[in-house]
C-alpha positions as CSV (number, residue, x, y, z in Angstrom):
1,M,136.0,40.1,65.2
2,L,138.9,37.8,65.5
3,E,141.5,37.6,68.3
4,L,145.1,37.0,67.2
5,N,148.1,36.4,69.4
6,V,150.9,37.9,67.3
7,N,154.4,38.2,68.8
8,G,153.1,37.7,72.3
9,R,150.5,40.5,72.0
10,I,146.7,40.0,71.6
11,H,145.1,41.9,68.7
12,R,141.5,42.2,67.8
13,V,140.9,42.6,64.1
14,D,137.6,43.1,62.3
15,V,138.3,41.4,59.0
16,E,136.8,38.7,56.8
17,A,137.6,35.2,58.1
18,E,139.0,34.2,54.7
19,M,141.4,37.1,54.4
20,P,145.0,35.8,54.2
21,L,146.9,36.2,57.4
22,L,149.6,38.0,55.4
23,W,147.3,40.9,54.7
24,V,146.1,41.1,58.3
25,L,149.7,41.3,59.5
26,R,150.8,43.9,56.9
27,D,147.7,46.0,56.4
28,H,145.9,45.8,59.8
29,L,148.7,45.3,62.3
30,N,151.4,47.2,60.4
31,L,153.9,44.4,60.6
32,H,155.7,44.8,57.3
33,G,158.6,42.4,57.7
34,T,156.5,39.5,56.3
35,K,156.6,40.0,52.5
36,Y,154.3,39.3,49.7
37,G,156.0,37.3,46.9
38,C,153.7,35.1,44.8
39,G,150.4,34.7,46.6
40,I,150.2,31.0,46.0
41,S,152.4,29.6,48.8
42,L,155.3,28.8,46.5
43,C,158.1,31.3,47.2
44,G,158.0,31.5,51.0
45,A,158.6,35.3,51.3
46,C,155.5,35.3,53.6
47,T,156.6,32.6,56.0
48,V,155.7,33.1,59.7
49,H,155.4,30.7,62.6
50,V,152.0,29.5,63.7
51,D,152.2,27.4,66.9
52,G,155.9,26.9,66.1
53,V,155.4,25.7,62.6
54,A,156.7,27.6,59.6
55,V,153.6,28.4,57.4
56,R,153.0,30.5,54.3
57,S,150.8,33.3,55.4
58,C,149.7,34.4,51.9
59,S,147.3,31.4,51.7
60,L,146.4,30.9,55.3
61,P,142.9,32.3,56.1
62,V,143.2,34.4,59.2
63,A,140.4,32.5,60.9
64,R,142.6,29.4,60.9
65,A,145.3,31.3,62.8
66,A,142.9,32.7,65.5
67,G,143.6,31.3,68.9
68,K,147.1,30.2,67.9
69,K,150.5,31.7,68.6
70,I,151.7,33.6,65.6
71,V,155.3,34.9,65.3
72,T,156.6,37.2,62.6
73,I,160.1,38.3,61.9
74,E,159.5,41.3,64.2
75,G,158.8,38.9,67.1
76,L,161.4,36.2,66.4
77,S,163.8,37.5,69.0
78,P,162.4,40.2,71.2
79,R,165.8,40.8,72.9
80,G,168.0,41.4,69.9
81,L,169.0,39.3,66.9
82,H,168.1,35.6,66.8
83,R,171.1,33.3,66.3
84,I,169.9,32.6,62.7
85,Q,169.9,36.4,62.0
86,E,173.4,36.7,63.4
87,A,174.5,33.8,61.2
88,W,172.8,35.4,58.2
89,I,174.9,38.5,58.7
90,E,178.1,36.6,59.4
91,H,177.8,34.6,56.2
92,Q,176.5,37.5,54.2
93,V,173.5,35.6,53.0
94,P,171.3,38.4,51.6
95,Q,171.8,40.0,48.3
96,C,168.6,41.8,47.3
97,G,167.1,40.7,50.6
98,Y,163.5,40.4,49.6
99,C,163.1,36.7,50.5
100,Q,165.2,36.9,53.6
101,T,162.6,37.3,56.3
102,G,160.8,34.2,55.0
103,M,164.1,32.3,54.7
104,I,165.0,33.3,58.3
105,M,161.6,32.2,59.6
106,S,161.9,28.8,57.9
107,A,165.4,28.3,59.1
108,A,164.5,29.2,62.7
109,A,161.6,26.7,62.6
110,L,164.0,24.1,61.3
111,L,166.5,24.6,64.1
112,E,163.7,24.3,66.7
113,K,162.7,21.0,65.2
114,K,166.2,19.7,64.4
115,P,168.9,21.6,66.4
116,L,171.8,20.0,64.4
117,P,170.4,19.6,60.9
118,T,172.2,17.8,58.1
119,D,172.5,19.2,54.6
120,A,169.7,16.9,53.6
121,D,167.5,18.3,56.4
122,I,168.2,21.8,55.2
123,D,167.5,21.0,51.5
124,E,164.2,19.3,52.4
125,T,163.0,22.1,54.7
126,M,164.2,25.2,52.9
127,S,161.8,25.3,50.0
128,N,161.8,29.1,50.0
129,L,162.8,30.6,46.6
130,C,165.7,33.1,46.4
131,R,166.0,35.1,43.2
132,C,169.7,35.7,43.9
133,G,170.5,32.1,44.5
134,T,172.2,32.4,47.9
135,Y,171.3,28.8,48.8
136,A,174.9,27.7,49.6
137,R,175.3,30.6,52.0
138,V,171.9,29.8,53.5
139,R,173.1,26.3,54.3
140,K,176.4,27.6,55.9
141,A,174.5,30.1,58.0
142,I,172.0,27.5,59.2
143,H,174.9,25.2,60.2
144,A,176.7,28.1,62.0
145,A,173.5,29.0,63.9
146,A,173.2,25.4,64.9
147,G,176.7,25.7,66.4
148,G,178.3,23.2,64.1
149,T,180.0,23.0,60.9
150,T,178.6,21.8,57.6
151,K,177.1,18.4,58.1
152,P,177.0,16.3,54.9
153,A,173.9,14.2,54.1
154,A,174.0,10.6,55.3
155,P,175.4,8.1,52.8
156,G,172.8,7.4,50.1
157,K,170.6,10.3,51.2
158,A,172.1,13.1,49.0
C-alpha cells in the first residue's frame, strides 16, 4: 500500500511499486487529464509536477512519487483557471489539444522557476512534442502569462 499526496488530497493505493505514476493517476484515481502519449518520456503528454518539478509520469515508478507532493492538471489551480491556462485560451494555443495538459504543466513549472522567461528559457524547457506545431503560440502564451511581452534570447544565445 502506497500513500500519495495528489492535488492536496491523500490517497492510499494498492499497486505494484514499479507501476508508472501515469497509470495510477488515470486508472486508480480517475484523474484523466494527464495523457498517455509515447510511454518513453519523450512527448511530455503525461507531464505532472512532483514537488514542484515537471516530470514525465509515464516512466516514473509510483513508489518514487510516494511521500511527495504531486499536482496534475486537475489540481493546478483549485480556484479556477491558472494564469497559463488563461493565456492558452487567449492565444488560441490548442488545435487537437492532446498534448495541451502536458504543455500547460511544463509551462507552469517554468514560470514558477523563472517568472520572466526569455525565448531561450522557453525553448530549453518546453521539450514537449506537439503534433499540430503550435510552438510559436505556446511561446506567446507563456510570455503573456508571465505578464510581459515576447522576450528575445540574449545576444549569442539564440
